C-alpha positions as CSV (number, residue, x, y, z in Angstrom):
1,X,-84.4,20.4,-2.7
2,X,-86.2,19.2,0.1
3,X,-89.3,20.3,1.2
4,X,-88.1,23.4,2.7
5,X,-90.4,26.7,1.2
6,X,-88.5,30.0,0.4
7,X,-89.7,31.6,3.1
8,X,-88.5,28.7,5.3
9,X,-85.1,29.1,3.7
10,X,-84.9,32.8,4.6
11,X,-85.1,32.0,7.9
12,X,-81.8,29.7,7.8
13,X,-78.3,30.5,7.9
14,X,-75.6,27.8,6.7
15,X,-74.4,25.8,9.5
16,X,-71.0,25.6,8.8
17,X,-70.6,29.0,8.6
18,X,-72.6,30.1,11.1
19,X,-72.2,27.9,14.1
20,X,-69.8,28.2,17.1
21,X,-67.1,25.6,16.4
22,X,-67.6,23.8,19.8
23,X,-66.8,20.0,20.0
24,X,-70.5,19.6,21.0
25,X,-73.1,21.4,18.8
26,X,-74.5,24.3,20.7
27,X,-77.6,24.5,18.5
28,X,-80.0,22.4,16.7
29,X,-79.0,21.7,12.9
30,X,-80.8,20.0,9.8
31,X,-80.2,19.0,6.3
32,X,-82.6,20.3,3.7
33,X,-85.0,17.9,4.5
34,X,-86.5,19.8,7.5
35,X,-86.6,23.2,9.7
36,X,-84.3,23.0,12.2
37,X,-85.7,24.0,16.0
38,X,-84.6,27.2,17.7
39,X,-81.3,27.2,19.9
40,X,-83.0,26.6,23.4
41,X,-81.8,29.0,26.4
42,X,-80.2,25.9,28.0
43,X,-78.3,25.8,24.9
44,X,-77.6,29.6,24.6
45,X,-76.0,28.5,28.3
46,X,-74.0,26.5,27.1
47,X,-72.6,27.7,24.4
48,X,-71.4,31.0,26.8
49,X,-70.3,28.4,29.2
50,X,-68.3,26.7,26.7
51,X,-66.8,29.6,25.2
52,X,-65.7,30.8,28.4
53,X,-64.1,27.5,29.1
54,X,-62.1,27.5,26.4
55,X,-61.1,31.0,26.5
56,X,-59.7,30.4,30.3
57,X,-58.5,26.7,29.4
58,X,-56.8,27.7,25.7
59,X,-55.0,30.7,27.5
60,X,-53.9,28.3,30.4
61,X,-52.4,26.0,27.9
62,X,-51.0,28.7,25.8
63,X,-53.2,27.9,22.6
64,X,-55.5,29.3,20.4
65,X,-59.0,28.4,21.4
66,X,-60.2,26.9,18.1
67,X,-56.7,24.6,18.8
68,X,-58.0,24.2,22.2
69,X,-61.2,22.7,21.2
70,X,-59.8,20.2,18.6
71,X,-57.8,18.6,21.2
72,X,-58.8,15.9,23.7
73,X,-59.1,18.7,26.6
74,X,-61.0,20.5,24.2
75,X,-63.5,17.9,24.1
76,X,-63.8,17.0,28.2
77,X,-64.2,21.0,28.4
78,X,-67.8,20.7,26.2
79,X,-68.7,17.9,28.4
80,X,-67.7,19.8,31.7
81,X,-69.8,22.6,30.4
82,X,-72.8,20.2,29.7
83,X,-72.8,18.9,32.9
84,X,-72.5,22.6,34.3
85,X,-75.4,23.3,32.5
86,X,-77.7,20.4,32.4
87,X,-76.4,18.4,35.8
88,X,-74.2,15.5,35.7
89,X,-74.9,13.2,33.0
90,X,-71.0,12.7,31.3
91,X,-68.2,11.1,33.1
92,X,-66.1,14.2,33.1
93,X,-63.6,15.5,35.6
94,X,-62.1,19.5,35.4
95,X,-58.8,17.9,35.5
96,X,-58.8,16.1,32.2
97,X,-60.4,19.3,30.7
98,X,-57.4,21.3,32.4
99,X,-54.4,19.1,31.5
100,X,-54.0,17.8,28.5
101,X,-51.5,15.0,29.2
102,X,-54.7,13.6,31.3
103,X,-57.0,14.3,28.2
104,X,-54.9,12.6,25.5
105,X,-53.9,9.3,27.7
106,X,-57.9,8.9,28.0
107,X,-58.2,9.3,24.1
108,X,-55.5,7.3,23.2
109,X,-56.5,4.3,25.6
110,X,-60.1,4.3,23.9
111,X,-59.1,4.9,20.4
112,X,-58.6,1.5,19.4
113,X,-62.4,0.4,20.4
114,X,-63.8,-1.4,17.9
115,X,-67.0,1.3,16.6
116,X,-69.0,-0.1,13.9
117,X,-71.3,3.0,12.5
118,X,-74.0,1.5,10.5
119,X,-75.6,4.7,9.6
120,X,-73.6,7.6,7.4
121,X,-74.0,9.4,4.7
122,X,-72.3,12.0,1.9
123,X,-74.5,13.0,-1.1
124,X,-73.5,12.7,-4.9
125,X,-72.0,15.0,-7.1
126,X,-75.1,16.4,-8.8
127,X,-77.1,17.0,-5.7
128,X,-80.1,19.3,-5.7
129,X,-80.2,19.1,-2.0
130,X,-79.0,23.0,-1.3
131,X,-77.5,23.4,1.9
132,X,-74.9,21.0,1.2
133,X,-73.3,23.0,-1.6
134,X,-72.3,26.1,0.8
135,X,-70.3,23.7,2.9
136,X,-67.8,23.7,0.0
137,X,-66.7,27.2,0.5
138,X,-66.6,26.7,4.4
139,X,-64.4,23.9,3.7
140,X,-61.9,26.0,1.8
141,X,-62.1,28.8,4.6
142,X,-61.3,26.1,7.2
143,X,-58.2,25.6,5.6
144,X,-58.0,21.9,5.1
145,X,-58.4,22.0,1.9
146,X,-56.5,25.3,0.7
147,X,-57.2,24.7,-3.0
148,X,-61.3,25.6,-2.5
149,X,-60.2,28.8,-1.1
150,X,-61.4,32.0,-3.1
151,X,-63.5,29.9,-5.8
152,X,-66.8,29.6,-7.1
153,X,-67.7,26.2,-5.2
154,X,-69.8,23.1,-6.8
155,X,-70.5,20.1,-5.1
156,X,-68.3,18.1,-7.0
157,X,-66.1,15.3,-5.3
158,X,-65.9,17.2,-1.6
159,X,-68.8,15.0,-0.2
160,X,-66.9,12.1,-0.7
161,X,-63.4,13.2,0.4
162,X,-65.2,14.9,3.2
163,X,-66.9,12.2,4.4
164,X,-63.6,9.8,4.5
165,X,-61.8,12.6,6.4
166,X,-64.6,12.9,8.8
167,X,-65.4,9.3,9.4
168,X,-62.0,7.4,9.3
169,X,-59.4,10.4,10.3
170,X,-61.7,12.6,12.8
171,X,-63.3,9.6,14.5
172,X,-62.5,6.5,15.7
173,X,-65.2,4.7,13.8
174,X,-63.5,1.5,12.0
175,X,-66.0,0.3,10.3
176,X,-69.3,2.5,8.1
177,X,-72.1,1.5,6.5
178,X,-72.6,3.9,3.1
179,X,-76.4,4.7,3.8
180,X,-78.7,7.0,1.5
181,X,-82.5,8.0,1.0
182,X,-84.7,7.6,-2.1
183,X,-86.9,10.1,-3.5
184,X,-90.1,9.6,-6.2
185,X,-87.7,12.1,-8.1
186,X,-84.5,10.5,-9.3
187,X,-82.0,13.0,-9.3
188,X,-83.2,13.7,-5.5
189,X,-82.0,10.1,-4.3
190,X,-78.8,10.9,-2.3
191,X,-76.8,8.1,-3.4
192,X,-78.2,5.8,-6.1
193,X,-77.7,2.2,-5.3
194,X,-74.6,2.0,-7.6
195,X,-72.9,5.0,-6.6
196,X,-72.6,3.4,-2.7
197,X,-71.4,0.1,-3.8
198,X,-69.0,1.8,-6.5
199,X,-68.0,4.3,-3.1
200,X,-67.6,0.7,-1.0
201,X,-65.3,-0.4,-3.8
202,X,-63.5,2.3,-3.6
203,X,-62.6,2.7,0.1
204,X,-62.4,-0.9,0.5
205,X,-60.0,-1.1,-2.3
206,X,-58.0,1.7,-1.3
207,X,-57.7,0.4,2.7
208,X,-56.7,-3.3,1.8
209,X,-59.6,-4.2,4.5
210,X,-63.3,-4.3,4.6
211,X,-63.6,-0.8,6.5
212,X,-67.1,0.0,4.2
213,X,-70.3,-1.8,3.7
214,X,-72.9,-0.5,2.0
215,X,-77.0,-0.5,1.4
216,X,-79.3,-1.0,-1.1
217,X,-82.3,1.2,-0.8
218,X,-85.7,-0.6,-1.3
219,X,-88.8,1.4,-2.5
220,X,-91.9,-0.4,-1.9
221,X,-94.7,0.7,-4.7
222,X,-92.5,2.3,-7.1
223,X,-93.0,0.9,-10.5
224,X,-90.5,-1.8,-10.8
225,X,-89.1,-1.9,-7.3
226,X,-88.9,-5.7,-7.2
227,X,-86.9,-6.5,-10.1
228,X,-84.7,-3.4,-8.8
229,X,-84.2,-5.3,-5.5
230,X,-83.6,-8.6,-7.6
231,X,-80.9,-6.6,-9.5
232,X,-79.3,-5.3,-6.6
233,X,-78.8,-8.8,-4.9
234,X,-77.3,-10.2,-7.8
235,X,-75.1,-7.2,-9.2
236,X,-74.5,-5.1,-6.4
237,X,-74.3,-7.4,-3.4
238,X,-75.2,-5.0,-0.9
239,X,-74.6,-5.7,2.9
240,X,-78.0,-4.9,3.9
241,X,-81.2,-3.3,2.6
242,X,-82.9,0.1,3.9
243,X,-86.2,1.5,3.1
244,X,-88.5,4.8,4.2
245,X,-92.0,3.7,4.9
246,X,-92.7,7.5,4.6
247,X,-91.7,7.2,0.6
248,X,-90.1,10.4,-0.4
249,X,-88.8,11.6,2.6
250,X,-87.1,14.6,0.9
251,X,-89.9,15.9,-0.8
252,X,-92.9,14.6,1.4
253,X,-95.1,16.8,-0.6
254,X,-94.5,14.5,-3.6
255,X,-94.5,11.3,-1.9
256,X,-96.3,8.9,-3.8
257,X,-95.3,5.5,-2.3
258,X,-95.5,5.5,1.5
259,X,-95.8,1.9,2.8
260,X,-96.3,-0.3,5.9
261,X,-93.5,-3.3,6.9
262,X,-96.3,-5.6,7.8
263,X,-98.3,-4.8,4.0
264,X,-98.3,-8.6,3.1
265,X,-99.4,-8.3,-0.4
266,X,-96.7,-5.4,-1.2
267,X,-93.9,-5.9,1.2
268,X,-93.8,-9.7,2.1
269,X,-92.5,-10.7,-0.9
270,X,-89.5,-8.6,-0.5
271,X,-89.1,-10.4,2.7
272,X,-89.4,-13.7,1.1
273,X,-86.7,-12.7,-1.1
274,X,-84.0,-11.8,1.6
275,X,-84.7,-14.8,3.6
276,X,-83.4,-16.4,0.3
277,X,-80.3,-14.6,-0.3
278,X,-79.2,-14.7,3.6
279,X,-78.8,-18.5,3.1
280,X,-75.5,-17.7,1.3
281,X,-75.3,-14.2,2.6
282,X,-76.3,-13.6,6.0
283,X,-76.0,-10.5,6.4
284,X,-79.0,-9.9,4.0
285,X,-81.1,-10.8,7.0
286,X,-80.9,-7.4,8.3
287,X,-84.0,-5.1,7.1
288,X,-83.5,-2.0,8.1
289,X,-86.0,0.8,8.1
290,X,-86.4,4.6,8.6
291,X,-88.8,5.8,11.6
292,X,-89.7,8.2,13.1
293,X,-88.4,12.2,13.0
294,X,-92.0,13.3,12.4
295,X,-93.1,15.6,15.0
296,X,-96.4,17.2,15.5
297,X,-95.4,20.4,13.4
298,X,-94.4,17.8,10.5
299,X,-97.4,15.7,10.8
300,X,-100.0,19.0,10.4
301,X,-98.4,19.6,7.2
302,X,-98.3,15.9,5.9
303,X,-101.0,14.6,7.6
304,X,-101.5,11.6,5.3
305,X,-98.4,10.5,6.1
306,X,-98.2,10.1,10.0
307,X,-100.0,6.6,9.8
308,X,-96.5,5.2,7.9
309,X,-94.2,7.0,10.4
310,X,-94.6,5.2,13.4
311,X,-93.4,2.1,14.6
312,X,-97.3,0.4,14.9
313,X,-96.6,-2.0,11.6
314,X,-92.8,-3.4,13.3
315,X,-93.9,-6.0,15.8
316,X,-96.5,-8.1,13.3
317,X,-93.6,-7.8,10.8
318,X,-90.9,-9.1,13.0
319,X,-93.4,-11.9,14.9
320,X,-94.3,-13.0,10.6
321,X,-90.4,-13.0,10.1
322,X,-88.5,-14.5,12.6
323,X,-85.4,-15.3,9.7
324,X,-85.1,-11.4,9.6
325,X,-83.4,-8.7,11.9
326,X,-85.9,-5.6,11.8
327,X,-83.3,-3.0,12.6
328,X,-85.4,0.6,13.0
329,X,-83.4,3.7,12.4
330,X,-83.7,6.7,14.8
331,X,-85.4,3.8,16.9
332,X,-88.5,5.8,16.0
333,X,-87.9,8.9,17.8
334,X,-90.5,11.5,16.7
335,X,-89.1,14.6,18.1
336,X,-86.5,15.7,15.8
337,X,-86.7,16.7,11.8
338,X,-88.7,20.0,13.2
339,X,-89.4,18.9,16.5
340,X,-87.6,20.1,19.9
341,X,-85.8,18.0,22.1
342,X,-87.8,19.7,25.0
343,X,-91.3,18.6,23.8
344,X,-89.7,14.8,24.2
345,X,-88.4,15.5,27.5
346,X,-91.9,17.0,28.7
347,X,-93.5,14.2,27.6
348,X,-91.1,11.8,29.4
349,X,-91.3,13.4,32.7
350,X,-95.0,13.7,32.7
351,X,-95.9,9.7,31.6
352,X,-92.8,8.2,31.8
353,X,-92.5,7.4,27.8
354,X,-91.6,9.1,24.5
355,X,-93.1,8.6,21.7
356,X,-92.4,6.2,19.3
357,X,-89.4,4.9,21.2
358,X,-91.3,3.3,24.3
359,X,-93.5,1.7,21.3
360,X,-90.7,0.3,19.7
361,X,-89.1,-1.1,23.0
362,X,-92.2,-2.6,24.0
363,X,-92.3,-4.9,21.3
364,X,-90.3,-7.7,22.1
365,X,-92.4,-8.4,25.5
366,X,-95.8,-7.7,23.4
367,X,-95.1,-9.6,20.4
368,X,-92.7,-12.2,22.2
369,X,-90.0,-11.4,19.5
370,X,-86.5,-10.9,19.8
371,X,-85.5,-9.4,16.4
372,X,-86.4,-5.8,16.8
373,X,-82.9,-3.6,17.0
374,X,-83.0,0.1,17.5
375,X,-80.6,2.5,15.7
376,X,-79.7,5.3,17.6
377,X,-78.8,7.9,14.3
378,X,-80.5,11.5,15.2
379,X,-82.5,9.9,18.7
380,X,-78.6,10.1,20.1
381,X,-77.0,13.4,17.9
382,X,-80.2,15.8,18.8
383,X,-80.9,14.9,22.2
384,X,-77.3,14.6,23.6
385,X,-76.8,18.6,22.3
386,X,-79.9,19.7,23.3
387,X,-81.3,17.6,26.5
388,X,-78.8,15.1,27.9
389,X,-81.1,14.1,30.5
390,X,-83.7,12.7,27.6
391,X,-80.4,11.2,25.6
392,X,-80.3,9.3,29.0
393,X,-83.4,8.4,29.5
394,X,-84.0,7.1,25.8
395,X,-80.8,4.7,26.1
396,X,-82.3,3.6,29.4
397,X,-85.9,2.7,27.8
398,X,-84.3,0.9,24.7
399,X,-81.8,-0.9,26.6
400,X,-84.7,-2.1,29.1
401,X,-87.1,-3.2,26.4
402,X,-84.7,-4.4,23.8
403,X,-81.8,-5.4,25.9
404,X,-78.3,-3.6,25.1
405,X,-77.8,-6.6,22.7
406,X,-80.1,-5.0,20.4
407,X,-79.4,-1.5,20.4
408,X,-77.1,-1.1,17.2
409,X,-74.9,2.6,16.4
410,X,-75.4,5.0,14.2
411,X,-74.8,8.5,14.2
412,X,-76.2,9.8,10.8
413,X,-72.8,11.7,10.0
414,X,-71.6,13.3,8.4
415,X,-74.6,15.8,8.6
416,X,-73.7,15.9,12.1
417,X,-69.9,16.3,11.2
418,X,-67.2,14.3,12.6
419,X,-69.0,11.7,14.6
420,X,-66.5,11.6,17.4
421,X,-68.7,13.9,19.8
422,X,-71.1,11.2,19.8
423,X,-68.5,8.5,20.1
424,X,-67.2,10.6,23.2
425,X,-71.0,11.5,24.6
426,X,-71.9,7.8,24.6
427,X,-68.4,6.5,26.1
428,X,-69.1,9.6,28.8
429,X,-73.3,8.8,29.3
430,X,-74.4,7.5,32.5
431,X,-78.1,7.5,33.6
432,X,-78.8,9.4,36.3
433,X,-79.2,7.4,39.7
434,X,-82.4,9.1,40.1
435,X,-83.8,8.1,36.6
436,X,-82.1,4.5,37.5
437,X,-84.3,4.5,40.7
438,X,-87.6,5.6,39.3
439,X,-87.9,3.9,35.9
440,X,-86.0,0.5,36.7
441,X,-83.1,1.4,34.3
442,X,-79.8,-0.2,34.8
443,X,-76.3,2.0,34.5
444,X,-74.6,2.3,31.0
445,X,-71.3,1.3,32.8
446,X,-67.6,2.3,31.5
447,X,-66.7,3.5,28.3
448,X,-65.1,0.2,27.5
449,X,-67.4,-1.9,29.5
450,X,-69.6,-4.6,28.2
451,X,-72.7,-2.6,27.4
452,X,-71.0,0.4,25.4
453,X,-68.8,-1.5,23.9
454,X,-71.5,-3.8,22.3
455,X,-73.8,-0.6,21.5
456,X,-70.4,1.2,19.8
457,X,-69.7,-2.2,17.5
458,X,-70.3,-5.6,18.8
459,X,-73.8,-5.8,18.0
460,X,-73.5,-4.4,14.6
461,X,-70.9,-6.9,14.4
462,X,-72.9,-10.0,15.1
463,X,-75.5,-9.0,12.8
464,X,-73.5,-8.0,10.0
465,X,-71.2,-11.2,10.4
466,X,-68.3,-9.0,10.9
467,X,-65.7,-11.2,12.3
468,X,-63.0,-10.8,15.1
469,X,-60.1,-11.9,12.6
470,X,-61.4,-8.9,10.4
471,X,-61.3,-6.1,12.9
472,X,-57.9,-7.3,13.7
473,X,-56.6,-6.7,10.5
474,X,-57.6,-3.3,10.4
475,X,-55.0,-2.6,12.6
476,X,-52.5,-2.5,10.2
477,X,-54.3,-1.7,7.0
478,X,-53.4,1.2,4.8
479,X,-56.6,3.4,6.7
480,X,-54.3,2.9,10.0
481,X,-51.2,4.1,8.2
482,X,-52.9,6.8,6.8
483,X,-54.6,7.9,9.9
484,X,-51.3,8.1,11.9
485,X,-49.9,10.1,9.7
486,X,-52.6,12.2,9.5
487,X,-52.3,13.0,13.4
488,X,-48.3,12.8,13.1
489,X,-48.8,15.9,10.7
490,X,-51.0,17.9,12.7
491,X,-54.7,16.7,11.4
492,X,-57.1,17.6,13.5
493,X,-61.4,17.8,13.6
494,X,-63.2,20.9,12.3
495,X,-65.6,20.9,14.8
496,X,-68.1,21.7,11.6
497,X,-71.7,20.7,11.3
498,X,-73.5,20.6,7.7
499,X,-76.7,22.3,6.8
500,X,-78.7,24.7,8.2
501,X,-79.4,26.4,11.3
502,X,-81.9,29.1,12.3
503,X,-80.7,32.5,11.9
504,X,-79.7,34.5,14.9
505,X,-82.7,36.7,14.9
506,X,-84.9,33.7,15.0
507,X,-82.7,32.2,17.9
């Protein structure tokens, strides 16, 4: 359903049908929840450059451009085009893009890295979020599910099937959290709490190991919400809870129940329940909260919701509840969801700060706490492909303020397609030396070094009490065998993104 008007939808086209299938997205995209930005001049330059590199290198290697872009060399070529467009931010060489053996060797060497993505989504079969119904036809055209080709499409089981493919087969992700979003309209929940728990059980049963975790969504203010929390703890046994202080993020115009994390009367009784429950199930000490994605253009439409979308309520809640971990999704980054990365970069270049990310990073020093975490989510997805220097700066801000031990991996996939491009982006990203000198940022280091390994999986494993022994079990489970067979039989990333982009005339 979403809050987009008919006029806004008329400006959009399905991303999976109209975007160039680069290994790294070349233009802004969104779900039905918000308007995507226009493609910037730099992004158009990047798209033209990556097309050219693809044509030249594919011809040199004797394969089609589409096949080339699905390979490790194709991924390297995209990062090379990023560097040539925005300056050296990613660790990549021309030799790697031109030499399949070199790129494949690097990819295989890193494929076993433990990646634990605690921010993933798919949609229920009866969803009203329109942009993802068009995806079904596109997947049929893409050829990975020929049974869909030539048929009138509905959402059906595609979302779960596509989620499984892109998370577990097309990326190095080892463990994923099934998340969701609530609504004041019951049918507009991405997934009910029961659906998430059922999907977790299905995945883990098929794998024979613990490959999936699931959230339960909590909705302060909605009638009977605390009773539903008690029921979820008892019957669904979620791995953690997640809430949206904005209330109904999908239908912002109808949102009745926004709330603050430091509301003693409304929300603190929920924290009390978690402290009690965490004594026997420690991962319930993690409180995940959606923040940010509320740029000025959206604030103008929904000014009453603005006070609930920043991070001004995080510090006091964290100080009052040291027994809990507060995991702030998207790290409070403001300039996605209808904004532009250029706004964030301009703000950083002028002030050395980015709303509301610096505010989040300042909390440990200001409040004397060590239980605040920054999830990456759209903060990384949207800035990496739009303004890589901003992505590097944001990583520097978070690591400097929170410590790299409290920056956690989440991709918001599958809205952004297979998360492999984001995994590769972090592996290759380095904070430019001029930013390190000017702002006191420390280097992120090697792809498999201590900082990036902690962010990609180690930190989530620690706070979710996912032991090393469980990681070892994944190496020989059924999903590992399925992925090996999939790759041996030519399985490849689709390089699709899902949802909406601006039509060409709007770009």
